[in-house]
C-alpha positions, 0 to 999 in steps of 0.5 A: 354301458360306458355312456350310462356311467358318464350320464348318471352321477350321484351328488355328494352327500351334504348334510348340515349340522342338524342332520349330522346329529340325527344321522349318528347312532348314539346308544346309551343302553346298559349305561350305568352312571354310578356303578358303585351305587348300583352294586351297594344297592343290590344286596339291600333290594334282594336281601337273603333272610336266615331262613332262605340261607338255611333252605339254600344250604340244605338244598345245595347239599342235596342237589349240588349246583342244580340252581333251578331245583334249589330256586323251586324251594325259594319263593322270592328268589330267581335262579340268577339270585341263587347263582350270585349268592353261591358265587359271592357268599357261599363259595368264599366260606367254603374256600376258607374251610377247605384251606383250613382242612388242607392245612390240617392234612398237610400238617399230618402228612408232614409228620408222617413223612418224618416218622416213616422209614422206607426200605429199599428193595434188594438192599434190605436196609432202612433209609 
C-alpha cells in the first residue's frame, strides 16, 4: 500500500484567470436592485378596490383568519394578497380602535376605583 501512495501523486490544481472566473459560483437570484421602487410599485399593481375591501371585511368577520376561505370570495386576489392586506391595512386600523377602547375603559375603571370603598372583613370598617 505504501508503494502505491508514493507512485500516485495528484498534481496541484492550477487554473488560469479565465477558468477561475467560470469555476466560481455566482448567483444573483432574488437580487433586488431598487427595493424602494419594488415596494412602492406593489400597491399600484395589486390595488384593493372598495368593493374588494368590503368583501374582505365581511368575510373576515365571518371566518376570522381563514384567509383561504376569504380568498375564495375574491376573484383577483390570492391568499398571500389577503394576508398582506390584513397585516398592512386592517391590522393597523384595528390596533388604533383597540387603543381607543382601552383608554375609554381605563378611564371608567379609574373613576370606579376612586368612588368605590372596600370593607375589610373582621374589622367592619370602610377604607
